[in-house]
A tleap script that builds the chain and sets N, CA, C and O, in Angstrom:
source leaprc.protein.ff14SB
mol = sequence {
  NMET LYS ASN TYR PHE SER LYS LYS VAL PHE
  ALA PHE SER ALA LEU SER ILE VAL ALA VAL
  SER MET ALA PHE VAL PHE SER VAL GLU ASP
  GLY ASN ASN PRO LYS LYS ALA MET ILE MET
  SER MET LEU ASN THR PRO ILE GLU ASN SER
  THR ARG VAL PHE GLY LYS ASN ILE PHE ASP
  VAL ALA LYS LYS LEU GLU LEU LYS GLY ILE
  SER ILE THR LYS GLY ASP THR ILE LYS GLY
  ILE ALA GLN LYS HIE LYS ILE SER PRO PHE
  GLU VAL VAL ASP MET ILE LEU GLN CLYS
}
set mol.1.N position { 163.837 -91.314 184.467 }
set mol.1.CA position { 163.486 -91.030 183.091 }
set mol.1.C position { 163.731 -89.546 182.830 }
set mol.1.O position { 163.265 -88.690 183.582 }
set mol.2.N position { 164.461 -89.251 181.766 }
set mol.2.CA position { 164.801 -87.867 181.460 }
set mol.2.C position { 163.686 -87.204 180.661 }
set mol.2.O position { 162.974 -87.857 179.898 }
set mol.3.N position { 163.552 -85.927 180.847 }
set mol.3.CA position { 162.618 -85.123 180.060 }
set mol.3.C position { 163.428 -84.344 179.034 }
set mol.3.O position { 164.170 -83.430 179.392 }
set mol.4.N position { 163.292 -84.696 177.776 }
set mol.4.CA position { 164.017 -84.017 176.720 }
set mol.4.C position { 163.317 -82.745 176.289 }
set mol.4.O position { 163.956 -81.803 175.821 }
set mol.5.N position { 161.985 -82.716 176.450 }
set mol.5.CA position { 161.204 -81.543 176.077 }
set mol.5.C position { 160.438 -81.058 177.291 }
set mol.5.O position { 160.022 -81.843 178.143 }
set mol.6.N position { 160.263 -79.760 177.348 }
set mol.6.CA position { 159.411 -79.240 178.411 }
set mol.6.C position { 157.955 -79.513 178.028 }
set mol.6.O position { 157.640 -79.779 176.868 }
set mol.7.N position { 157.092 -79.443 179.013 }
set mol.7.CA position { 155.683 -79.734 178.752 }
set mol.7.C position { 155.088 -78.758 177.750 }
set mol.7.O position { 154.230 -79.142 176.955 }
set mol.8.N position { 155.525 -77.508 177.770 }
set mol.8.CA position { 155.006 -76.510 176.829 }
set mol.8.C position { 155.403 -76.852 175.395 }
set mol.8.O position { 154.579 -76.781 174.483 }
set mol.9.N position { 156.651 -77.218 175.202 }
set mol.9.CA position { 157.127 -77.562 173.863 }
set mol.9.C position { 156.418 -78.823 173.360 }
set mol.9.O position { 156.013 -78.896 172.200 }
set mol.10.N position { 156.276 -79.801 174.237 }
set mol.10.CA position { 155.589 -81.038 173.853 }
set mol.10.C position { 154.134 -80.757 173.494 }
set mol.10.O position { 153.649 -81.259 172.479 }
set mol.11.N position { 153.432 -79.975 174.294 }
set mol.11.CA position { 152.030 -79.650 174.037 }
set mol.11.C position { 151.895 -78.881 172.728 }
set mol.11.O position { 151.001 -79.165 171.931 }
set mol.12.N position { 152.777 -77.910 172.502 }
set mol.12.CA position { 152.740 -77.136 171.259 }
set mol.12.C position { 152.973 -78.043 170.048 }
set mol.12.O position { 152.277 -77.921 169.040 }
set mol.13.N position { 153.931 -78.935 170.142 }
set mol.13.CA position { 154.226 -79.860 169.042 }
set mol.13.C position { 153.043 -80.792 168.770 }
set mol.13.O position { 152.666 -81.020 167.621 }
set mol.14.N position { 152.476 -81.316 169.833 }
set mol.14.CA position { 151.341 -82.228 169.674 }
set mol.14.C position { 150.153 -81.517 169.046 }
set mol.14.O position { 149.516 -82.070 168.150 }
set mol.15.N position { 149.842 -80.323 169.485 }
set mol.15.CA position { 148.721 -79.568 168.917 }
set mol.15.C position { 148.982 -79.193 167.465 }
set mol.15.O position { 148.068 -79.211 166.641 }
set mol.16.N position { 150.220 -78.856 167.155 }
set mol.16.CA position { 150.569 -78.523 165.765 }
set mol.16.C position { 150.373 -79.726 164.854 }
set mol.16.O position { 149.820 -79.597 163.762 }
set mol.17.N position { 150.816 -80.876 165.292 }
set mol.17.CA position { 150.666 -82.104 164.497 }
set mol.17.C position { 149.195 -82.444 164.301 }
set mol.17.O position { 148.784 -82.807 163.199 }
set mol.18.N position { 148.405 -82.330 165.354 }
set mol.18.CA position { 146.975 -82.608 165.253 }
set mol.18.C position { 146.306 -81.627 164.292 }
set mol.18.O position { 145.474 -82.030 163.479 }
set mol.19.N position { 146.659 -80.349 164.376 }
set mol.19.CA position { 146.053 -79.328 163.516 }
set mol.19.C position { 146.379 -79.586 162.046 }
set mol.19.O position { 145.497 -79.510 161.190 }
set mol.20.N position { 147.635 -79.887 161.757 }
set mol.20.CA position { 148.027 -80.160 160.375 }
set mol.20.C position { 147.351 -81.431 159.869 }
set mol.20.O position { 146.877 -81.471 158.733 }
set mol.21.N position { 147.304 -82.452 160.692 }
set mol.21.CA position { 146.643 -83.703 160.293 }
set mol.21.C position { 145.168 -83.488 160.001 }
set mol.21.O position { 144.647 -83.996 159.008 }
set mol.22.N position { 144.498 -82.741 160.859 }
set mol.22.CA position { 143.070 -82.482 160.661 }
set mol.22.C position { 142.839 -81.664 159.393 }
set mol.22.O position { 141.833 -81.857 158.709 }
set mol.23.N position { 143.746 -80.767 159.076 }
set mol.23.CA position { 143.618 -79.988 157.843 }
set mol.23.C position { 143.648 -80.913 156.635 }
set mol.23.O position { 142.876 -80.727 155.694 }
set mol.24.N position { 144.529 -81.905 156.650 }
set mol.24.CA position { 144.579 -82.867 155.549 }
set mol.24.C position { 143.322 -83.723 155.498 }
set mol.24.O position { 142.794 -83.990 154.418 }
set mol.25.N position { 142.846 -84.149 156.645 }
set mol.25.CA position { 141.658 -84.999 156.704 }
set mol.25.C position { 140.439 -84.262 156.171 }
set mol.25.O position { 139.672 -84.821 155.387 }
set mol.26.N position { 140.252 -83.019 156.585 }
set mol.26.CA position { 139.059 -82.280 156.189 }
set mol.26.C position { 139.157 -81.683 154.792 }
set mol.26.O position { 138.140 -81.270 154.236 }
set mol.27.N position { 140.341 -81.626 154.214 }
set mol.27.CA position { 140.477 -81.070 152.871 }
set mol.27.C position { 140.189 -82.089 151.776 }
set mol.27.O position { 140.096 -81.724 150.604 }
set mol.28.N position { 140.048 -83.349 152.137 }
set mol.28.CA position { 139.763 -84.391 151.153 }
set mol.28.C position { 138.332 -84.224 150.658 }
set mol.28.O position { 137.397 -84.086 151.447 }
set mol.29.N position { 138.183 -84.239 149.350 }
set mol.29.CA position { 136.858 -84.080 148.763 }
set mol.29.C position { 136.038 -85.341 148.976 }
set mol.29.O position { 136.563 -86.454 148.994 }
set mol.30.N position { 134.740 -85.137 149.136 }
set mol.30.CA position { 133.833 -86.277 149.223 }
set mol.30.C position { 133.502 -86.699 147.797 }
set mol.30.O position { 132.632 -86.110 147.155 }
set mol.31.N position { 134.177 -87.692 147.317 }
set mol.31.CA position { 133.960 -88.152 145.960 }
set mol.31.C position { 133.760 -89.639 145.925 }
set mol.31.O position { 133.867 -90.331 146.937 }
set mol.32.N position { 133.469 -90.114 144.743 }
set mol.32.CA position { 133.291 -91.550 144.561 }
set mol.32.C position { 134.639 -92.243 144.522 }
set mol.32.O position { 135.639 -91.684 144.073 }
set mol.33.N position { 134.636 -93.450 144.994 }
set mol.33.CA position { 135.819 -94.284 144.935 }
set mol.33.C position { 136.018 -94.685 143.477 }
set mol.33.O position { 135.117 -95.291 142.899 }
set mol.34.N position { 137.153 -94.376 142.857 }
set mol.34.CA position { 137.334 -94.690 141.440 }
set mol.34.C position { 137.295 -96.191 141.143 }
set mol.34.O position { 136.854 -96.598 140.068 }
set mol.35.N position { 137.750 -97.007 142.083 }
set mol.35.CA position { 137.692 -98.459 141.859 }
set mol.35.C position { 136.245 -98.921 141.800 }
set mol.35.O position { 135.868 -99.713 140.936 }
set mol.36.N position { 135.447 -98.421 142.720 }
set mol.36.CA position { 134.038 -98.804 142.739 }
set mol.36.C position { 133.336 -98.312 141.481 }
set mol.36.O position { 132.500 -99.023 140.923 }
set mol.37.N position { 133.662 -97.114 141.029 }
set mol.37.CA position { 133.052 -96.570 139.816 }
set mol.37.C position { 133.386 -97.441 138.602 }
set mol.37.O position { 132.523 -97.693 137.761 }
set mol.38.N position { 134.630 -97.897 138.512 }
set mol.38.CA position { 135.033 -98.764 137.391 }
set mol.38.C position { 134.293 -100.098 137.436 }
set mol.38.O position { 133.794 -100.570 136.414 }
set mol.39.N position { 134.223 -100.694 138.602 }
set mol.39.CA position { 133.553 -101.985 138.735 }
set mol.39.C position { 132.079 -101.850 138.390 }
set mol.39.O position { 131.535 -102.673 137.654 }
set mol.40.N position { 131.427 -100.814 138.916 }
set mol.40.CA position { 130.006 -100.629 138.654 }
set mol.40.C position { 129.741 -100.361 137.176 }
set mol.40.O position { 128.747 -100.841 136.632 }
set mol.41.N position { 130.611 -99.608 136.524 }
set mol.41.CA position { 130.402 -99.353 135.101 }
set mol.41.C position { 130.587 -100.629 134.286 }
set mol.41.O position { 129.899 -100.826 133.284 }
set mol.42.N position { 131.508 -101.497 134.701 }
set mol.42.CA position { 131.690 -102.773 133.996 }
set mol.42.C position { 130.478 -103.688 134.184 }
set mol.42.O position { 130.098 -104.415 133.266 }
set mol.43.N position { 129.881 -103.649 135.358 }
set mol.43.CA position { 128.737 -104.512 135.622 }
set mol.43.C position { 127.465 -103.997 134.961 }
set mol.43.O position { 126.538 -104.771 134.722 }
set mol.44.N position { 127.408 -102.699 134.661 }
set mol.44.CA position { 126.198 -102.101 134.115 }
set mol.44.C position { 126.270 -101.777 132.629 }
set mol.44.O position { 125.317 -101.232 132.072 }
set mol.45.N position { 127.362 -102.095 131.989 }
set mol.45.CA position { 127.480 -101.855 130.552 }
set mol.45.C position { 127.063 -103.117 129.800 }
set mol.45.O position { 127.155 -104.213 130.354 }
set mol.46.N position { 126.608 -102.991 128.557 }
set mol.46.CA position { 126.256 -104.207 127.802 }
set mol.46.C position { 127.421 -105.199 127.758 }
set mol.46.O position { 128.589 -104.817 127.702 }
set mol.47.N position { 127.066 -106.462 127.784 }
set mol.47.CA position { 128.094 -107.509 127.873 }
set mol.47.C position { 129.029 -107.495 126.671 }
set mol.47.O position { 130.175 -107.932 126.773 }
set mol.48.N position { 128.553 -107.001 125.542 }
set mol.48.CA position { 129.427 -106.906 124.360 }
set mol.48.C position { 130.631 -106.014 124.663 }
set mol.48.O position { 131.748 -106.306 124.236 }
set mol.49.N position { 130.401 -104.933 125.397 }
set mol.49.CA position { 131.498 -104.023 125.771 }
set mol.49.C position { 132.380 -104.626 126.856 }
set mol.49.O position { 133.604 -104.501 126.815 }
set mol.50.N position { 131.753 -105.276 127.819 }
set mol.50.CA position { 132.516 -105.882 128.921 }
set mol.50.C position { 133.477 -106.940 128.403 }
set mol.50.O position { 134.628 -107.006 128.836 }
set mol.51.N position { 133.004 -107.768 127.475 }
set mol.51.CA position { 133.873 -108.832 126.979 }
set mol.51.C position { 135.072 -108.263 126.233 }
set mol.51.O position { 136.161 -108.834 126.285 }
set mol.52.N position { 134.883 -107.142 125.539 }
set mol.52.CA position { 136.016 -106.514 124.852 }
set mol.52.C position { 137.051 -106.035 125.861 }
set mol.52.O position { 138.253 -106.187 125.643 }
set mol.53.N position { 136.588 -105.459 126.962 }
set mol.53.CA position { 137.518 -104.983 127.993 }
set mol.53.C position { 138.285 -106.156 128.598 }
set mol.53.O position { 139.469 -106.035 128.911 }
set mol.54.N position { 137.600 -107.298 128.764 }
set mol.54.CA position { 138.243 -108.492 129.305 }
set mol.54.C position { 139.119 -109.192 128.273 }
set mol.54.O position { 139.824 -110.145 128.606 }
set mol.55.N position { 139.084 -108.732 127.026 }
set mol.55.CA position { 139.884 -109.351 125.975 }
set mol.55.C position { 139.306 -110.668 125.497 }
set mol.55.O position { 140.044 -111.549 125.055 }
set mol.56.N position { 137.994 -110.807 125.581 }
set mol.56.CA position { 137.323 -112.049 125.186 }
set mol.56.C position { 136.402 -111.779 124.001 }
set mol.56.O position { 135.958 -110.651 123.791 }
set mol.57.N position { 136.121 -112.824 123.234 }
set mol.57.CA position { 135.199 -112.757 122.114 }
set mol.57.C position { 133.786 -113.014 122.635 }
set mol.57.O position { 133.573 -113.958 123.395 }
set mol.58.N position { 132.823 -112.190 122.238 }
set mol.58.CA position { 131.459 -112.318 122.740 }
set mol.58.C position { 130.850 -113.670 122.398 }
set mol.58.O position { 130.077 -114.218 123.184 }
set mol.59.N position { 131.192 -114.217 121.224 }
set mol.59.CA position { 130.628 -115.511 120.825 }
set mol.59.C position { 131.171 -116.642 121.686 }
set mol.59.O position { 130.436 -117.559 122.053 }
set mol.60.N position { 132.461 -116.576 122.009 }
set mol.60.CA position { 133.053 -117.581 122.901 }
set mol.60.C position { 132.464 -117.481 124.308 }
set mol.60.O position { 132.205 -118.492 124.961 }
set mol.61.N position { 132.259 -116.252 124.759 }
set mol.61.CA position { 131.676 -116.041 126.084 }
set mol.61.C position { 130.242 -116.562 126.113 }
set mol.61.O position { 129.828 -117.197 127.083 }
set mol.62.N position { 129.486 -116.291 125.048 }
set mol.62.CA position { 128.093 -116.763 124.986 }
set mol.62.C position { 128.038 -118.285 125.042 }
set mol.62.O position { 127.189 -118.849 125.732 }
set mol.63.N position { 128.939 -118.956 124.321 }
set mol.63.CA position { 128.986 -120.429 124.346 }
set mol.63.C position { 129.345 -120.937 125.742 }
set mol.63.O position { 128.741 -121.876 126.259 }
set mol.64.N position { 130.350 -120.283 126.333 }
set mol.64.CA position { 130.809 -120.687 127.663 }
set mol.64.C position { 129.682 -120.547 128.690 }
set mol.64.O position { 129.471 -121.440 129.511 }
set mol.65.N position { 128.970 -119.437 128.642 }
set mol.65.CA position { 127.880 -119.219 129.579 }
set mol.65.C position { 126.708 -120.163 129.292 }
set mol.65.O position { 126.033 -120.622 130.213 }
set mol.66.N position { 126.476 -120.446 128.023 }
set mol.66.CA position { 125.399 -121.375 127.650 }
set mol.66.C position { 125.664 -122.761 128.218 }
set mol.66.O position { 124.734 -123.442 128.651 }
set mol.67.N position { 126.921 -123.183 128.221 }
set mol.67.CA position { 127.275 -124.484 128.795 }
set mol.67.C position { 127.017 -124.517 130.310 }
set mol.67.O position { 126.790 -125.582 130.885 }
set mol.68.N position { 127.055 -123.356 130.934 }
set mol.68.CA position { 126.792 -123.264 132.373 }
set mol.68.C position { 125.304 -123.041 132.662 }
set mol.68.O position { 124.904 -122.912 133.819 }
set mol.69.N position { 124.490 -122.999 131.603 }
set mol.69.CA position { 123.055 -122.817 131.790 }
set mol.69.C position { 122.613 -121.368 131.875 }
set mol.69.O position { 121.528 -121.068 132.374 }
set mol.70.N position { 123.454 -120.476 131.387 }
set mol.70.CA position { 123.140 -119.046 131.441 }
set mol.70.C position { 122.996 -118.534 130.014 }
set mol.70.O position { 123.942 -118.565 129.227 }
set mol.71.N position { 121.796 -118.062 129.700 }
set mol.71.CA position { 121.559 -117.532 128.359 }
set mol.71.C position { 121.697 -116.014 128.392 }
set mol.71.O position { 121.301 -115.355 129.354 }
set mol.72.N position { 122.269 -115.476 127.314 }
set mol.72.CA position { 122.411 -114.032 127.217 }
set mol.72.C position { 121.811 -113.568 125.898 }
set mol.72.O position { 121.735 -114.320 124.927 }
set mol.73.N position { 121.387 -112.311 125.892 }
set mol.73.CA position { 120.904 -111.687 124.661 }
set mol.73.C position { 121.642 -110.366 124.491 }
set mol.73.O position { 122.272 -109.863 125.422 }
set mol.74.N position { 121.551 -109.824 123.302 }
set mol.74.CA position { 122.250 -108.577 123.011 }
set mol.74.C position { 121.741 -107.483 123.949 }
set mol.74.O position { 120.536 -107.330 124.151 }
set mol.75.N position { 122.664 -106.740 124.505 }
set mol.75.CA position { 122.320 -105.641 125.394 }
set mol.75.C position { 122.237 -106.016 126.867 }
set mol.75.O position { 122.113 -105.138 127.721 }
set mol.76.N position { 122.303 -107.315 127.176 }
set mol.76.CA position { 122.297 -107.737 128.583 }
set mol.76.C position { 123.541 -107.190 129.285 }
set mol.76.O position { 124.604 -107.062 128.678 }
set mol.77.N position { 123.392 -106.876 130.550 }
set mol.77.CA position { 124.537 -106.458 131.361 }
set mol.77.C position { 124.924 -107.613 132.281 }
set mol.77.O position { 124.126 -108.521 132.517 }
set mol.78.N position { 126.117 -107.576 132.784 }
set mol.78.CA position { 126.562 -108.611 133.719 }
set mol.78.C position { 125.668 -108.614 134.947 }
set mol.78.O position { 125.284 -109.672 135.446 }
set mol.79.N position { 125.340 -107.426 135.430 }
set mol.79.CA position { 124.482 -107.324 136.601 }
set mol.79.C position { 123.083 -107.888 136.304 }
set mol.79.O position { 122.502 -108.583 137.138 }
set mol.80.N position { 122.552 -107.588 135.123 }
set mol.80.CA position { 121.245 -108.101 134.743 }
set mol.80.C position { 121.236 -109.610 134.589 }
set mol.80.O position { 120.285 -110.277 134.999 }
set mol.81.N position { 122.290 -110.146 134.002 }
set mol.81.CA position { 122.410 -111.600 133.843 }
set mol.81.C position { 122.456 -112.264 135.211 }
set mol.81.O position { 121.807 -113.286 135.436 }
set mol.82.N position { 123.218 -111.685 136.114 }
set mol.82.CA position { 123.338 -112.245 137.462 }
set mol.82.C position { 122.004 -112.210 138.195 }
set mol.82.O position { 121.636 -113.177 138.863 }
set mol.83.N position { 121.283 -111.111 138.075 }
set mol.83.CA position { 119.978 -111.009 138.738 }
set mol.83.C position { 118.987 -112.004 138.147 }
set mol.83.O position { 118.205 -112.618 138.873 }
set mol.84.N position { 119.026 -112.159 136.829 }
set mol.84.CA position { 118.104 -113.082 136.166 }
set mol.84.C position { 118.336 -114.521 136.609 }
set mol.84.O position { 117.386 -115.296 136.728 }
set mol.85.N position { 119.578 -114.877 136.852 }
set mol.85.CA position { 119.922 -116.250 137.222 }
set mol.85.C position { 120.198 -116.417 138.718 }
set mol.85.O position { 120.628 -117.480 139.166 }
set mol.86.N position { 119.943 -115.348 139.484 }
set mol.86.CA position { 120.075 -115.372 140.948 }
set mol.86.C position { 121.475 -115.799 141.417 }
set mol.86.O position { 121.628 -116.640 142.304 }
set mol.87.N position { 122.472 -115.197 140.799 }
set mol.87.CA position { 123.856 -115.424 141.214 }
set mol.87.C position { 124.542 -114.071 141.358 }
set mol.87.O position { 123.976 -113.041 140.991 }
set mol.88.N position { 125.734 -114.074 141.882 }
set mol.88.CA position { 126.505 -112.849 142.049 }
set mol.88.C position { 127.060 -112.387 140.696 }
set mol.88.O position { 127.445 -113.220 139.875 }
set mol.89.N position { 127.106 -111.082 140.457 }
set mol.89.CA position { 127.728 -110.591 139.225 }
set mol.89.C position { 129.191 -111.022 139.115 }
set mol.89.O position { 129.712 -111.203 138.014 }
set mol.90.N position { 129.841 -111.184 140.256 }
set mol.90.CA position { 131.241 -111.586 140.223 }
set mol.90.C position { 131.399 -113.047 139.803 }
set mol.90.O position { 132.439 -113.431 139.269 }
set mol.91.N position { 130.374 -113.856 140.044 }
set mol.91.CA position { 130.394 -115.234 139.533 }
set mol.91.C position { 130.311 -115.228 138.015 }
set mol.91.O position { 130.974 -116.024 137.351 }
set mol.92.N position { 129.499 -114.334 137.464 }
set mol.92.CA position { 129.398 -114.218 135.992 }
set mol.92.C position { 130.750 -113.783 135.430 }
set mol.92.O position { 131.220 -114.337 134.437 }
set mol.93.N position { 131.376 -112.786 136.069 }
set mol.93.CA position { 132.700 -112.341 135.615 }
set mol.93.C position { 133.702 -113.485 135.691 }
set mol.93.O position { 134.519 -113.659 134.786 }
set mol.94.N position { 133.644 -114.263 136.761 }
set mol.94.CA position { 134.547 -115.406 136.905 }
set mol.94.C position { 134.339 -116.411 135.776 }
set mol.94.O position { 135.306 -116.947 135.233 }
set mol.95.N position { 133.069 -116.671 135.418 }
set mol.95.CA position { 132.785 -117.589 134.303 }
set mol.95.C position { 133.335 -117.036 132.995 }
set mol.95.O position { 133.858 -117.792 132.175 }
set mol.96.N position { 133.224 -115.736 132.793 }
set mol.96.CA position { 133.708 -115.116 131.560 }
set mol.96.C position { 135.236 -115.237 131.479 }
set mol.96.O position { 135.780 -115.476 130.401 }
set mol.97.N position { 135.910 -115.078 132.586 }
set mol.97.CA position { 137.372 -115.066 132.587 }
set mol.97.C position { 138.001 -116.459 132.651 }
set mol.97.O position { 139.208 -116.597 132.450 }
set mol.98.N position { 137.201 -117.490 132.928 }
set mol.98.CA position { 137.758 -118.846 132.967 }
set mol.98.C position { 138.212 -119.253 131.585 }
set mol.98.O position { 137.645 -118.840 130.572 }
set mol.99.N position { 139.266 -120.085 131.565 }
set mol.99.CA position { 139.780 -120.575 130.282 }
set mol.99.C position { 139.023 -121.777 129.804 }
set mol.99.O position { 139.327 -122.315 128.739 }
savepdb mol mol.pdb
quit
């Protein structure tokens, strides 16, 4: 097996790569995940706003949820509706998005 690099050159290259990589890793800000922030804001906003974002009519959504045994009132959030009916908020979203 041939040695293309001397041990010194290899060690220097490896340490340089590790140093640069660590600089990138440690320079990342500790922030919120934007996807999680969007999902949480959708689950915690009044359902009237959520349905608009989903492109649905609130009255149609209310009827659809009523047929599934879920009652909503003005100002309810998806998360609140889910907690009240002991289901996942994502199940409520799935019901809203069903045709």
